[in-house]
ZADO-1210 file (C-alpha; in nm, 4 decimals, padded with zeros to 6 digits):
<atoms>
<atom x="-00.0652" y="-01.9947" z="01.5086" code="MET" pos="1"/>
<atom x="-00.0040" y="-01.9915" z="01.1741" code="PHE" pos="2"/>
<atom x="-00.3880" y="-02.0202" z="01.0888" code="LYS" pos="3"/>
<atom x="-00.4543" y="-01.7380" z="01.3092" code="THR" pos="4"/>
<atom x="-00.1980" y="-01.5184" z="01.1819" code="ARG" pos="5"/>
<atom x="-00.3092" y="-01.5841" z="00.8580" code="ALA" pos="6"/>
<atom x="-00.6667" y="-01.5134" z="00.9062" code="ILE" pos="7"/>
<atom x="-00.5909" y="-01.1878" z="01.0979" code="SER" pos="8"/>
<atom x="-00.3897" y="-01.0840" z="00.8065" code="ALA" pos="9"/>
<atom x="-00.6374" y="-01.1625" z="00.5752" code="VAL" pos="10"/>
<atom x="-00.8868" y="-00.9133" z="00.7611" code="PHE" pos="11"/>
<atom x="-00.6252" y="-00.6542" z="00.8167" code="ILE" pos="12"/>
<atom x="-00.5854" y="-00.6420" z="00.4086" code="VAL" pos="13"/>
<atom x="-00.9728" y="-00.6393" z="00.3767" code="ILE" pos="14"/>
<atom x="-01.0035" y="-00.3420" z="00.6231" code="ILE" pos="15"/>
<atom x="-00.7110" y="-00.1659" z="00.4877" code="SER" pos="16"/>
<atom x="-00.8180" y="-00.1916" z="00.1221" code="ALA" pos="17"/>
<atom x="-01.1681" y="-00.1075" z="00.2135" code="LEU" pos="18"/>
<atom x="-01.0516" y="00.2056" z="00.3841" code="SER" pos="19"/>
<atom x="-00.8123" y="00.3177" z="00.1395" code="ILE" pos="20"/>
<atom x="-01.0695" y="00.2929" z="-00.1265" code="TYR" pos="21"/>
<atom x="-01.3347" y="00.4888" z="00.0518" code="GLN" pos="22"/>
<atom x="-01.0575" y="00.7452" z="00.1617" code="GLY" pos="23"/>
<atom x="-01.2006" y="01.0742" z="00.3043" code="GLY" pos="24"/>
<atom x="-01.3403" y="01.0666" z="00.6553" code="ILE" pos="25"/>
<atom x="-01.3588" y="00.6720" z="00.6503" code="ILE" pos="26"/>
<atom x="-00.9963" y="00.6486" z="00.6276" code="LEU" pos="27"/>
<atom x="-00.9295" y="00.9295" z="00.8621" code="GLY" pos="28"/>
<atom x="-01.1650" y="00.8039" z="01.1345" code="LEU" pos="29"/>
<atom x="-00.9896" y="00.4516" z="01.1149" code="ILE" pos="30"/>
<atom x="-00.6283" y="00.6062" z="01.0999" code="MET" pos="31"/>
<atom x="-00.7653" y="00.8005" z="01.4071" code="LEU" pos="32"/>
<atom x="-00.8876" y="00.4914" z="01.5756" code="ALA" pos="33"/>
<atom x="-00.5357" y="00.3366" z="01.5086" code="ILE" pos="34"/>
<atom x="-00.3349" y="00.6286" z="01.6246" code="SER" pos="35"/>
<atom x="-00.5378" y="00.6426" z="01.9706" code="LEU" pos="36"/>
<atom x="-00.4746" y="00.2616" z="02.0233" code="ILE" pos="37"/>
<atom x="-00.1072" y="00.2787" z="01.9256" code="ALA" pos="38"/>
<atom x="-00.0839" y="00.5901" z="02.1811" code="PHE" pos="39"/>
<atom x="-00.2701" y="00.3594" z="02.4298" code="TYR" pos="40"/>
<atom x="-00.0271" y="00.0638" z="02.3798" code="GLU" pos="41"/>
<atom x="00.2911" y="00.2690" z="02.3726" code="LEU" pos="42"/>
<atom x="00.1814" y="00.4574" z="02.7114" code="SER" pos="43"/>
<atom x="00.1586" y="00.1314" z="02.8730" code="LYS" pos="44"/>
<atom x="00.5011" y="00.0045" z="02.7515" code="ALA" pos="45"/>
<atom x="00.6653" y="00.3213" z="02.8562" code="THR" pos="46"/>
<atom x="00.5232" y="00.4073" z="03.1951" code="GLY" pos="47"/>
<atom x="00.2589" y="00.6838" z="03.0939" code="ILE" pos="48"/>
<atom x="-00.0450" y="00.4507" z="03.1735" code="HIS" pos="49"/>
<atom x="-00.0942" y="00.4275" z="03.5644" code="SER" pos="50"/>
<atom x="-00.1055" y="00.0553" z="03.7007" code="GLU" pos="51"/>
<atom x="-00.4385" y="00.1459" z="03.8294" code="ASP" pos="52"/>
<atom x="-00.5715" y="00.1041" z="03.4775" code="LYS" pos="53"/>
<atom x="-00.7339" y="00.4659" z="03.4864" code="LYS" pos="54"/>
<atom x="-00.6552" y="00.7136" z="03.2151" code="VAL" pos="55"/>
<atom x="-00.4631" y="00.9786" z="03.3909" code="ASN" pos="56"/>
<atom x="-00.4132" y="01.3577" z="03.2884" code="GLU" pos="57"/>
<atom x="-00.1273" y="01.2827" z="03.0525" code="ILE" pos="58"/>
<atom x="-00.2848" y="01.0114" z="02.8901" code="GLU" pos="59"/>
<atom x="-00.6258" y="01.2120" z="02.8570" code="ALA" pos="60"/>
<atom x="-00.4553" y="01.5496" z="02.6992" code="LEU" pos="61"/>
<atom x="-00.2543" y="01.3376" z="02.4795" code="SER" pos="62"/>
<atom x="-00.5687" y="01.1762" z="02.3353" code="TYR" pos="63"/>
<atom x="-00.7348" y="01.5229" z="02.2984" code="ILE" pos="64"/>
<atom x="-00.4219" y="01.6262" z="02.1185" code="SER" pos="65"/>
<atom x="-00.4071" y="01.3453" z="01.8942" code="ILE" pos="66"/>
<atom x="-00.7823" y="01.3926" z="01.8010" code="THR" pos="67"/>
<atom x="-00.7302" y="01.7363" z="01.7384" code="VAL" pos="68"/>
<atom x="-00.4268" y="01.6882" z="01.5042" code="PHE" pos="69"/>
<atom x="-00.6434" y="01.4403" z="01.2739" code="TYR" pos="70"/>
<atom x="-00.9104" y="01.6862" z="01.2624" code="VAL" pos="71"/>
<atom x="-00.6641" y="01.9209" z="01.1110" code="MET" pos="72"/>
<atom x="-00.4965" y="01.6900" z="00.8629" code="THR" pos="73"/>
<atom x="-00.8659" y="01.5896" z="00.7482" code="TYR" pos="74"/>
<atom x="-00.9279" y="01.9600" z="00.6661" code="PHE" pos="75"/>
<atom x="-00.5541" y="01.9910" z="00.5529" code="GLU" pos="76"/>
<atom x="-00.4731" y="02.2421" z="00.8155" code="LEU" pos="77"/>
<atom x="-00.2077" y="02.0356" z="00.9613" code="ALA" pos="78"/>
<atom x="00.0680" y="02.1438" z="00.7286" code="ASP" pos="79"/>
<atom x="00.0047" y="02.5278" z="00.7837" code="LEU" pos="80"/>
<atom x="-00.0378" y="02.4996" z="01.1828" code="TYR" pos="81"/>
<atom x="00.1228" y="02.1764" z="01.2542" code="MET" pos="82"/>
<atom x="00.3850" y="02.3808" z="01.4759" code="GLY" pos="83"/>
<atom x="00.1324" y="02.5631" z="01.6660" code="ILE" pos="84"/>
<atom x="-00.0357" y="02.2796" z="01.7211" code="TRP" pos="85"/>
<atom x="00.2818" y="02.0910" z="01.8681" code="LEU" pos="86"/>
<atom x="00.3886" y="02.3912" z="02.0799" code="VAL" pos="87"/>
<atom x="00.0421" y="02.4269" z="02.2530" code="LEU" pos="88"/>
<atom x="00.0087" y="02.0287" z="02.3067" code="SER" pos="89"/>
<atom x="00.3696" y="02.0536" z="02.4744" code="VAL" pos="90"/>
<atom x="00.2150" y="02.3870" z="02.6859" code="LEU" pos="91"/>
<atom x="-00.0753" y="02.2168" z="02.7941" code="ILE" pos="92"/>
<atom x="00.1101" y="01.8795" z="02.9033" code="LEU" pos="93"/>
<atom x="00.3859" y="02.1099" z="03.0972" code="LEU" pos="94"/>
<atom x="00.0597" y="02.3092" z="03.3063" code="ALA" pos="95"/>
<atom x="-00.0556" y="01.9502" z="03.3644" code="ALA" pos="96"/>
<atom x="00.2561" y="01.8599" z="03.5031" code="TYR" pos="97"/>
<atom x="00.2746" y="02.1731" z="03.7169" code="VAL" pos="98"/>
<atom x="-00.0561" y="02.1619" z="03.8671" code="PHE" pos="99"/>
<atom x="-00.0352" y="01.7775" z="03.9247" code="ALA" pos="100"/>
<atom x="00.3127" y="01.7912" z="04.0373" code="PHE" pos="101"/>
<atom x="00.4575" y="01.5634" z="04.2105" code="PRO" pos="102"/>
<atom x="00.2072" y="01.3257" z="04.1046" code="LYS" pos="103"/>
<atom x="00.3179" y="01.3152" z="03.7112" code="ILE" pos="104"/>
<atom x="00.7244" y="01.3156" z="03.6641" code="GLU" pos="105"/>
<atom x="00.8682" y="01.5173" z="03.4028" code="ALA" pos="106"/>
<atom x="00.9859" y="01.1820" z="03.2015" code="LYS" pos="107"/>
<atom x="00.6160" y="01.1060" z="03.1571" code="ASN" pos="108"/>
<atom x="00.5936" y="01.4440" z="02.9914" code="ILE" pos="109"/>
<atom x="00.8685" y="01.4049" z="02.7365" code="MET" pos="110"/>
<atom x="00.7753" y="01.0640" z="02.6530" code="THR" pos="111"/>
<atom x="00.4100" y="01.1554" z="02.6098" code="ALA" pos="112"/>
<atom x="00.5333" y="01.3861" z="02.3374" code="VAL" pos="113"/>
<atom x="00.7665" y="01.1234" z="02.1838" code="PHE" pos="114"/>
<atom x="00.4611" y="00.8656" z="02.1580" code="CYS" pos="115"/>
<atom x="00.2370" y="01.1210" z="01.9877" code="ILE" pos="116"/>
<atom x="00.4881" y="01.2021" z="01.7539" code="LEU" pos="117"/>
<atom x="00.6118" y="00.8426" z="01.6909" code="TYR" pos="118"/>
<atom x="00.2945" y="00.6605" z="01.5807" code="ALA" pos="119"/>
<atom x="-00.0081" y="00.9220" z="01.5550" code="PRO" pos="120"/>
<atom x="00.1731" y="01.2182" z="01.3799" code="VAL" pos="121"/>
<atom x="00.3748" y="00.9488" z="01.1447" code="MET" pos="122"/>
<atom x="00.0616" y="00.7479" z="01.0966" code="PHE" pos="123"/>
<atom x="-00.1338" y="01.0624" z="00.9480" code="SER" pos="124"/>
<atom x="00.0978" y="01.0360" z="00.6474" code="PHE" pos="125"/>
<atom x="-00.1292" y="00.7609" z="00.5058" code="ILE" pos="126"/>
<atom x="-00.4127" y="01.0153" z="00.4948" code="VAL" pos="127"/>
<atom x="-00.1905" y="01.2720" z="00.3465" code="ARG" pos="128"/>
<atom x="-00.0919" y="01.0342" z="00.0959" code="LEU" pos="129"/>
<atom x="-00.4289" y="00.9341" z="00.0102" code="ARG" pos="130"/>
<atom x="-00.5360" y="01.3132" z="-00.0491" code="ALA" pos="131"/>
<atom x="-00.2806" y="01.3415" z="-00.2972" code="MET" pos="132"/>
<atom x="-00.3316" y="01.3183" z="-00.6749" code="ASP" pos="133"/>
<atom x="-00.3258" y="00.9335" z="-00.7712" code="TYR" pos="134"/>
<atom x="-00.3389" y="00.8975" z="-00.3968" code="GLY" pos="135"/>
<atom x="-00.5318" y="00.5644" z="-00.3975" code="PHE" pos="136"/>
<atom x="-00.2366" y="00.4292" z="-00.5619" code="TRP" pos="137"/>
<atom x="00.0639" y="00.6122" z="-00.3981" code="LEU" pos="138"/>
<atom x="-00.0870" y="00.4676" z="-00.0592" code="VAL" pos="139"/>
<atom x="-00.0168" y="00.1044" z="-00.1577" code="TRP" pos="140"/>
<atom x="00.3271" y="00.2166" z="-00.1754" code="LEU" pos="141"/>
<atom x="00.3519" y="00.2152" z="00.2029" code="VAL" pos="142"/>
<atom x="00.2661" y="-00.1388" z="00.2377" code="PHE" pos="143"/>
<atom x="00.5091" y="-00.2479" z="-00.0385" code="ILE" pos="144"/>
<atom x="00.7714" y="-00.0782" z="00.1542" code="ALA" pos="145"/>
<atom x="00.6827" y="-00.2285" z="00.4794" code="SER" pos="146"/>
<atom x="00.4509" y="-00.5447" z="00.4499" code="TRP" pos="147"/>
<atom x="00.6139" y="-00.6599" z="00.1383" code="VAL" pos="148"/>
<atom x="00.9638" y="-00.5952" z="00.2593" code="SER" pos="149"/>
<atom x="00.8955" y="-00.7862" z="00.5820" code="ASP" pos="150"/>
<atom x="00.7958" y="-01.0912" z="00.4051" code="THR" pos="151"/>
<atom x="01.0748" y="-01.0866" z="00.1731" code="CYS" pos="152"/>
<atom x="01.3293" y="-00.9930" z="00.4540" code="ALA" pos="153"/>
<atom x="01.1887" y="-01.3085" z="00.6357" code="TYR" pos="154"/>
<atom x="01.2061" y="-01.5385" z="00.3610" code="CYS" pos="155"/>
<atom x="01.5482" y="-01.4369" z="00.2421" code="VAL" pos="156"/>
<atom x="01.6642" y="-01.4569" z="00.5848" code="GLY" pos="157"/>
<atom x="01.5411" y="-01.7983" z="00.6717" code="MET" pos="158"/>
<atom x="01.7058" y="-01.9267" z="00.3411" code="LEU" pos="159"/>
<atom x="02.0267" y="-01.7310" z="00.3306" code="PHE" pos="160"/>
<atom x="02.0651" y="-01.5507" z="00.6975" code="GLY" pos="161"/>
<atom x="02.4204" y="-01.5923" z="00.8251" code="LYS" pos="162"/>
<atom x="02.5201" y="-01.2656" z="00.9606" code="HIS" pos="163"/>
<atom x="02.3294" y="-01.0773" z="01.2392" code="LYS" pos="164"/>
<atom x="02.1768" y="-00.7385" z="01.1798" code="LEU" pos="165"/>
<atom x="02.1163" y="-00.6037" z="01.5386" code="ALA" pos="166"/>
<atom x="02.1949" y="-00.9009" z="01.7696" code="PRO" pos="167"/>
<atom x="02.1010" y="-00.6976" z="02.0495" code="LYS" pos="168"/>
<atom x="01.7998" y="-00.5911" z="01.9268" code="LEU" pos="169"/>
<atom x="01.6546" y="-00.8606" z="01.7135" code="SER" pos="170"/>
<atom x="01.8571" y="-01.1833" z="01.6940" code="PRO" pos="171"/>
<atom x="01.6577" y="-01.3148" z="01.4391" code="LYS" pos="172"/>
<atom x="01.7211" y="-01.0543" z="01.1726" code="LYS" pos="173"/>
<atom x="02.0265" y="-01.1075" z="00.9293" code="SER" pos="174"/>
<atom x="02.1808" y="-00.8633" z="00.7131" code="ILE" pos="175"/>
<atom x="02.0906" y="-01.1024" z="00.4105" code="GLU" pos="176"/>
<atom x="01.7672" y="-01.0888" z="00.5252" code="GLY" pos="177"/>
<atom x="01.7418" y="-00.6832" z="00.5376" code="ALA" pos="178"/>
<atom x="01.9100" y="-00.6717" z="00.1836" code="ILE" pos="179"/>
<atom x="01.6402" y="-00.9394" z="00.0740" code="GLY" pos="180"/>
<atom x="01.3631" y="-00.7174" z="00.1964" code="GLY" pos="181"/>
<atom x="01.5212" y="-00.4029" z="00.0363" code="ILE" pos="182"/>
<atom x="01.5584" y="-00.5977" z="-00.3172" code="VAL" pos="183"/>
<atom x="01.2186" y="-00.7560" z="-00.2952" code="GLY" pos="184"/>
<atom x="01.0275" y="-00.4196" z="-00.2038" code="ALA" pos="185"/>
<atom x="01.2296" y="-00.2475" z="-00.4714" code="ALA" pos="186"/>
<atom x="01.1189" y="-00.5265" z="-00.7326" code="ILE" pos="187"/>
<atom x="00.7647" y="-00.5149" z="-00.6415" code="VAL" pos="188"/>
<atom x="00.7906" y="-00.1506" z="-00.6413" code="GLY" pos="189"/>
<atom x="00.9063" y="-00.1522" z="-01.0170" code="ALA" pos="190"/>
<atom x="00.6142" y="-00.3844" z="-01.1154" code="LEU" pos="191"/>
<atom x="00.3676" y="-00.1708" z="-00.9131" code="TYR" pos="192"/>
<atom x="00.4990" y="00.1132" z="-01.1096" code="GLY" pos="193"/>
<atom x="00.4465" y="-00.0626" z="-01.4377" code="TRP" pos="194"/>
<atom x="00.0685" y="-00.1108" z="-01.3374" code="LEU" pos="195"/>
<atom x="00.0593" y="00.2545" z="-01.2099" code="PHE" pos="196"/>
<atom x="00.2293" y="00.3753" z="-01.5207" code="SER" pos="197"/>
<atom x="-00.0588" y="00.2201" z="-01.7217" code="ALA" pos="198"/>
<atom x="-00.3195" y="00.4441" z="-01.5323" code="VAL" pos="199"/>
<atom x="-00.1558" y="00.7666" z="-01.4960" code="VAL" pos="200"/>
<atom x="00.0121" y="00.8022" z="-01.8326" code="MET" pos="201"/>
<atom x="00.2458" y="01.0880" z="-01.7987" code="ASN" pos="202"/>
<atom x="00.5937" y="01.1477" z="-01.8644" code="ASP" pos="203"/>
<atom x="00.7383" y="01.0327" z="-01.5550" code="LEU" pos="204"/>
<atom x="00.8911" y="00.7068" z="-01.5485" code="ASN" pos="205"/>
<atom x="00.6805" y="00.5185" z="-01.2738" code="GLN" pos="206"/>
<atom x="00.8543" y="00.2189" z="-01.2880" code="ILE" pos="207"/>
<atom x="01.1997" y="00.3332" z="-01.1473" code="TRP" pos="208"/>
<atom x="01.0393" y="00.5880" z="-00.9096" code="ILE" pos="209"/>
<atom x="00.8290" y="00.3293" z="-00.7317" code="CYS" pos="210"/>
<atom x="01.1464" y="00.0983" z="-00.7314" code="ALA" pos="211"/>
<atom x="01.3167" y="00.3482" z="-00.5710" code="LEU" pos="212"/>
<atom x="01.0615" y="00.4257" z="-00.3289" code="ILE" pos="213"/>
<atom x="01.0078" y="00.0629" z="-00.2558" code="GLY" pos="214"/>
<atom x="01.3872" y="00.0054" z="-00.1851" code="GLY" pos="215"/>
<atom x="01.4446" y="00.3249" z="00.0261" code="VAL" pos="216"/>
<atom x="01.0987" y="00.2815" z="00.2110" code="GLY" pos="217"/>
<atom x="01.2315" y="-00.0657" z="00.3046" code="SER" pos="218"/>
<atom x="01.5079" y="00.0478" z="00.4266" code="ILE" pos="219"/>
<atom x="01.3178" y="00.3194" z="00.6790" code="VAL" pos="220"/>
<atom x="01.0486" y="00.0407" z="00.7488" code="SER" pos="221"/>
<atom x="01.3140" y="-00.1898" z="00.8947" code="GLN" pos="222"/>
<atom x="01.4755" y="00.1052" z="01.1175" code="ILE" pos="223"/>
<atom x="01.1033" y="00.1334" z="01.2519" code="GLY" pos="224"/>
<atom x="01.0648" y="-00.2459" z="01.3086" code="ASP" pos="225"/>
<atom x="01.3847" y="-00.2447" z="01.4799" code="LEU" pos="226"/>
<atom x="01.2828" y="00.0635" z="01.6669" code="THR" pos="227"/>
<atom x="00.9785" y="-00.1161" z="01.7816" code="ALA" pos="228"/>
<atom x="01.1656" y="-00.4187" z="01.9019" code="SER" pos="229"/>
<atom x="01.3772" y="-00.1907" z="02.1060" code="GLY" pos="230"/>
<atom x="01.1224" y="00.0069" z="02.3136" code="ILE" pos="231"/>
<atom x="00.9900" y="-00.3646" z="02.3617" code="LYS" pos="232"/>
<atom x="01.3154" y="-00.5081" z="02.4818" code="ARG" pos="233"/>
<atom x="01.4182" y="-00.2300" z="02.7051" code="GLN" pos="234"/>
<atom x="01.0636" y="-00.2272" z="02.8756" code="HIS" pos="235"/>
<atom x="01.0715" y="-00.6085" z="02.9005" code="ASP" pos="236"/>
<atom x="00.7629" y="-00.6717" z="02.7236" code="ILE" pos="237"/>
<atom x="00.6842" y="-00.9397" z="02.4565" code="LYS" pos="238"/>
<atom x="00.3671" y="-00.7753" z="02.2565" code="ASP" pos="239"/>
<atom x="00.2422" y="-00.4289" z="02.2861" code="TYR" pos="240"/>
<atom x="-00.1094" y="-00.5722" z="02.2896" code="GLY" pos="241"/>
<atom x="-00.3507" y="-00.8490" z="02.2513" code="HIS" pos="242"/>
<atom x="-00.6125" y="-00.6755" z="01.9690" code="LEU" pos="243"/>
<atom x="-00.5016" y="-00.8794" z="01.6722" code="ILE" pos="244"/>
<atom x="-00.4669" y="-01.2525" z="01.7057" code="PRO" pos="245"/>
<atom x="-00.1485" y="-01.3981" z="01.6179" code="GLY" pos="246"/>
<atom x="00.0269" y="-01.0614" z="01.5790" code="HIS" pos="247"/>
<atom x="-00.0156" y="-00.8728" z="01.9186" code="GLY" pos="248"/>
<atom x="-00.1215" y="-00.4875" z="01.9183" code="GLY" pos="249"/>
<atom x="-00.1292" y="-00.2114" z="01.6499" code="ILE" pos="250"/>
<atom x="00.2358" y="-00.1071" z="01.7281" code="MET" pos="251"/>
<atom x="00.3407" y="-00.4995" z="01.6771" code="ASP" pos="252"/>
<atom x="00.1623" y="-00.5019" z="01.3116" code="ARG" pos="253"/>
<atom x="00.2141" y="-00.1834" z="01.2135" code="PHE" pos="254"/>
<atom x="00.5520" y="-00.0935" z="01.3690" code="ASP" pos="255"/>
<atom x="00.7230" y="-00.1009" z="00.9943" code="SER" pos="256"/>
<atom x="00.4113" y="00.0898" z="00.8519" code="VAL" pos="257"/>
<atom x="00.4753" y="00.4035" z="01.0906" code="ILE" pos="258"/>
<atom x="00.8115" y="00.4811" z="00.9814" code="THR" pos="259"/>
<atom x="00.7507" y="00.3955" z="00.6044" code="ALA" pos="260"/>
<atom x="00.4390" y="00.6200" z="00.5633" code="ALA" pos="261"/>
<atom x="00.5996" y="00.9633" z="00.6296" code="PRO" pos="262"/>
<atom x="00.9177" y="00.8479" z="00.3997" code="MET" pos="263"/>
<atom x="00.6661" y="00.7595" z="00.1034" code="ILE" pos="264"/>
<atom x="00.4995" y="01.0509" z="00.1358" code="TYR" pos="265"/>
<atom x="00.8318" y="01.2711" z="00.1208" code="ILE" pos="266"/>
<atom x="00.9708" y="01.0603" z="-00.1601" code="LEU" pos="267"/>
<atom x="00.6081" y="01.1133" z="-00.3683" code="ALA" pos="268"/>
<atom x="00.6009" y="01.4937" z="-00.3239" code="MET" pos="269"/>
<atom x="00.9788" y="01.5187" z="-00.4630" code="ALA" pos="270"/>
<atom x="00.9350" y="01.2634" z="-00.7309" code="LEU" pos="271"/>
<atom x="00.6064" y="01.2411" z="-00.8544" code="MET" pos="272"/>
</atoms>
């Protein structure tokens, strides 16, 4: 199992590095694919996806909505017209509900809107970060705040964990591990900021800024991790999927990235 997880992790890192390096349409298409898969996994977990395995009206319209949103993001229109896109998406889903009644339940419409916002829209902030000035450098802070934080939290939790963080959600996670994740992400963020400052050469203190972004991002990424765990627990599933050997589905591997990405974007916009 460890070997499988390690090989999958290396593969993910390579694909991530190549797509982030390329940026532009390559990164946009990869993030669109990841977002569509994430929505599919969430739709199965939450009951939107029908048991006969056929794509229903709600799913089809949601996939179209997500694709349109990523086109808007690529052409930098999402910031201007996101409200219009969201309202139209909801109205179209409501129309499907009305004309397909009672086949479609109201709770599926509400869940679909949540699933669209929860994964695809929040994933899009990786594309937005990459498009910023020095975006190639900034986007890696997302993974420091999520994957580095997760690794540090696991190691500290294994060594020193005694007090449960959220026993009903994730019994193995500890307060000590959570603090270790925050501190670890802040330290790695500071080191990354030192490297970043050597490239950017401006008046900002990237070391402290990246440390702050890493620490705050770690807090938010851990909330994302626990959120995904809570959804799985409430719907009695072990993994969201089996796409990534040893890890599960996209939602299992990227659950912390989902919430870290928009927070890193907000902090980068405010501090950089």
